[in-house]
C-alpha positions in Angstrom: -4.0 18.6 -10.1 -7.5 18.6 -11.9 -5.4 18.3 -15.2 -2.7 21.2 -14.6 0.9 20.6 -14.0 2.1 23.0 -10.7 4.8 23.0 -8.0 3.5 21.6 -5.0 3.5 24.9 -3.1 0.9 26.1 -5.3 -1.7 22.9 -5.6 -4.1 23.6 -3.0 -7.8 22.7 -1.9 -10.5 24.2 0.1 -11.3 23.7 3.6 -14.6 23.1 2.4 -13.2 19.5 0.2 -14.9 16.4 1.8 -11.9 14.9 1.7 -10.5 17.4 4.2 -13.0 17.4 6.4 -14.3 13.9 6.4 -11.7 11.6 4.9 -14.2 10.9 2.2 -12.0 9.9 -0.8 -9.7 7.2 -2.4 -6.3 7.2 -2.8 -3.1 4.9 -4.3 0.5 5.2 -3.9 2.2 4.0 -6.9 5.9 3.5 -7.5 8.0 4.4 -10.6 11.1 3.0 -11.6 13.9 4.4 -14.8 10.4 6.7 -15.1 7.9 4.2 -15.7 4.9 3.9 -13.2 5.0 0.1 -11.8 2.2 -2.4 -12.0 0.0 0.8 -12.7 -3.3 -0.7 -14.5 -3.0 -2.8 -11.2 -3.3 0.4 -9.1 -5.8 2.0 -11.6 -8.0 -1.2 -11.8 -8.0 -1.2 -7.4 -8.6 2.8 -7.7 -11.7 2.6 -9.9 -13.2 -0.3 -7.4 -12.2 2.0 -4.0 -14.1 5.1 -6.0 -17.3 2.6 -6.9 -17.6 1.4 -3.3 -18.0 4.8 -2.2 -20.1 6.0 -5.1 -17.5 7.9 -5.9 -17.4 8.9 -9.2 -14.0 9.1 -11.2 -13.3 12.8 -13.1 -11.1 11.0 -15.8 -11.2 7.3 -17.3 -8.7 5.1 -16.8 -6.8 6.6 -20.3 -6.8 10.0 -19.1 -5.4 9.0 -15.5 -2.8 6.9 -17.2 -1.6 9.9 -19.2 -2.0 12.0 -16.4 0.5 9.7 -14.4 3.1 9.7 -17.2 3.1 13.7 -17.3 3.7 13.8 -13.8 6.7 11.0 -14.0 8.3 13.2 -16.7 7.7 15.9 -14.8 9.6 14.6 -11.9 13.2 15.5 -10.9 14.2 12.0 -10.2 14.2 8.9 -12.3 12.9 7.0 -9.7 10.0 8.2 -6.8 6.6 7.9 -5.5 3.2 8.8 -6.4 0.5 9.5 -4.5 -3.1 9.8 -6.6 -5.8 11.1 -4.9 -9.2 11.8 -5.6 -11.6 13.5 -2.8 -15.5 13.8 -3.0 -14.7 17.4 -3.2 -16.2 20.7 -2.0 -19.5 20.9 -0.4 -21.5 22.3 2.7 -20.4 21.3 5.9 -22.1 18.3 7.2 -20.8 14.6 6.1 -23.7 14.4 3.4 -22.1 14.2 0.0 -24.7 15.0 -2.2 -23.3 18.7 -1.7 -20.0 17.7 -3.4 -20.5 18.5 -7.3 -17.5 18.1 -8.4 -14.0 15.6 -7.0 -10.6 16.9 -6.7 -8.0 14.5 -8.3 -4.2 15.3 -7.8 -1.0 13.3 -8.4 2.1 14.2 -6.0 5.3 13.2 -7.1 7.8 13.0 -4.3 10.4 10.5 -2.6 9.5 8.2 -0.1 11.4 5.3 1.2 9.8 4.2 3.9 11.2 2.0 6.5 14.7 2.2 4.6 17.1 1.6 7.7 14.4 -1.3 9.2 15.6 -3.1 5.5 19.0 -2.8 6.2 18.9 -4.2 9.7 15.5 -5.7 9.8 12.2 -4.5 11.2 11.3 -4.5 14.7 7.3 -5.6 15.3 4.9 -5.3 17.7 1.1 -6.8 18.2 -0.7 -3.5 18.6 -3.9 -3.2 20.8 -5.4 -1.4 18.3 -8.0 -3.8 16.4 -8.4 -3.9 12.9 -11.8 -2.5 11.8 -14.2 -5.3 10.8 -14.9 -6.1 7.1 -18.8 -5.9 7.7 -17.6 -2.2 8.8 -15.6 -1.0 6.4 -14.2 -3.4 3.6 -10.5 -3.4 3.7 -10.5 -3.5 0.0 -11.9 0.0 0.3 -8.4 2.2 -0.1 -9.7 5.4 1.4 -8.2 8.4 2.7 -9.4 8.0 6.4 -6.4 6.2 8.4 -7.0 7.1 11.9 -7.5 3.3 12.5 -4.2 2.2 11.5 -2.5 5.6 12.8 -3.6 4.7 16.2 -1.8 1.3 15.6 1.3 3.2 14.4 1.3 5.7 17.7 1.7 2.1 19.8 4.7 1.0 17.7 6.5 4.4 18.0 6.0 4.4 21.6 7.4 1.0 22.1 10.5 2.0 20.0 9.5 -0.5 17.1 9.5 -0.2 13.5 5.9 -1.3 12.5 2.5 -2.5 14.2 1.2 -5.5 13.1 -3.1 -5.2 13.6 -5.4 -8.0 14.7 -9.2 -8.0 13.7 -11.7 -8.5 16.4 -11.4 -12.5 16.3 -7.8 -12.0 17.2 -6.4 -13.1 13.9 -3.4 -11.2 12.2 -4.5 -8.6 9.5 -1.9 -6.9 8.2 0.8 -4.0 9.5 -0.6 -0.4 10.2 0.4 0.5 6.2 1.7 -2.7 4.6 0.8 -6.6 4.0 2.4 -9.1 6.0 4.3 -12.8 4.8 5.3 -15.6 7.2 7.4 -18.4 6.4 6.7 -22.2 8.2 8.3 -25.2 7.0 9.5 -24.1 3.4 5.9 -22.4 3.2 4.8 -19.0 2.4 1.4 -17.9 4.1 -0.3 -14.5 4.4 -3.7 -13.6 6.0 -6.7 -13.3 3.5 -8.4 -10.3 2.8 -11.3 -11.7 4.8 -9.8 -11.3 7.8 -8.9 -7.5 7.0 -5.9 -7.2 4.7 -6.2 -5.0 2.2 -5.5 -6.7 -1.3 -1.8 -4.9 -1.8 -0.7 -5.2 -5.2 2.7 -5.9 -3.9 1.0 -8.5 -1.8 -0.1 -9.8 -5.0 3.4 -9.3 -6.8 5.0 -11.6 -4.2 2.8 -14.2 -4.6 3.0 -14.3 -8.2 6.6 -14.5 -8.0 6.6 -17.4 -5.6 4.6 -19.4 -8.0 7.0 -18.6 -10.8 9.8 -20.0 -8.2 8.1 -22.8 -6.9 7.4 -21.8 -3.7 4.6 -23.2 -2.1 2.3 -19.8 -0.7 -1.2 -19.7 0.3 -3.6 -17.0 2.0 -4.4 -18.5 5.7 -5.9 -17.3 9.0 -3.0 -16.5 11.2 -2.6 -15.7 14.7 0.3 -13.8 16.9 1.4 -17.6 17.9 2.1 -17.9 13.8 4.2 -15.2 14.3 6.4 -15.7 17.3 7.2 -19.4 16.0 7.7 -18.4 12.3 10.9 -19.2 10.7 10.6 -15.9 8.2 8.6 -13.0 8.1 8.4 -9.7 6.0 6.4 -6.8 5.3 5.6 -5.9 1.6 3.8 -2.5 0.3 4.4 -0.2 -2.5 6.1 2.2 0.2 7.8 -0.3 1.6 8.4 -2.9 -1.2 9.8 -5.9 0.6 10.9 -5.4 4.4 12.5 -8.5 6.6 11.3 -8.5 10.2 13.6 -9.4 12.7 11.8 -9.8 15.6 8.1 -9.3 16.9 7.1 -8.4 20.6 10.9 -9.2 21.3 10.7 -12.3 19.8 13.6 -12.9 17.7 12.6 -14.9 14.1 15.0 -17.5 13.3 15.9 -16.0 10.4 16.4 -12.2 9.1 16.7 -12.2 6.4 15.6 -15.6 5.4 16.3 -17.5 2.2 12.8 -17.6 0.9 12.9 -13.4 1.3 16.3 -13.5 0.2 15.2 -15.2 -3.1 11.6 -13.2 -3.5 13.4 -10.0 -2.6 15.8 -10.7 -5.8 12.8 -11.6 -8.1 11.2 -9.0 -7.0 14.2 -6.1 -8.0 14.4 -8.5 -11.2 11.1 -7.9 -12.0 11.2 -4.8 -11.7 14.2 -4.2 -14.2 12.6 -6.4 -16.6 9.2 -4.3 -16.5 10.7 -0.6 -16.2 14.2 0.1 -17.3 14.8 1.1 -21.1 11.4 1.6 -21.9 9.4 4.8 -22.3 7.0 6.4 -19.4 4.1 4.4 -19.1 1.4 5.9 -21.3 -0.7 3.1 -21.4 0.0 1.1 -18.5 1.8 -2.8 -18.2 -1.0 -5.2 -19.1 -1.7 -7.6 -16.3 
């Protein structure tokens, strides 16, 4: 926290921190395997852009952030886990005006997070939420901010329905993503995912899947999708740093043709192999992976 390693129980922020009071800040979730951060530089680049979009000055440059991540991984009790890198606006006066916030707070949490582990084994059950994704003309989805109220409302719907995840539509009725993950479908051997312009986060794992699809010769593209496309898809799966790759079994009670499907299985295998190539038998990241 702000350059000092400490037990989680000792890490605190002021009740006047605008990250707590107003969700004013940015974050990245980062996986590490074999004590090496996966796709670290892509995460730090997105963090930088999110902060710039909020006119939030990062207290450290990318080299210092990379060293801090490496130090946190070294101190973590496990060889693999999840990091949450958070930058808040910092302490300020009550009221949303950020000018009173003089110094951002930056902390990195190392913990375990196995999101949707059971769903990964049996296939996730999805619903389409009534809660709509905020439009990009109001809050651009490329900003990974601390304010998650919109997807939290969708996740509450999934909880009440006994589902694993909620798919969010935009105001035009097109698919954006899950409450905390990107979404892919397979139709006729083609891999399709909603574009960021429809409200999807430009996910790091999403980008990796598109990269792997190109390597495997799988036709893939960004394309606007509707609930009909989800209901009639041959396969569907979720991607995210926390979730990794999760096959989908049914959507709104409609079973998918395949779960896990053949394309998902190929991509999941390639994803695991990529992690091994980039993270195994290498020292903890001190400069980050080249992108």
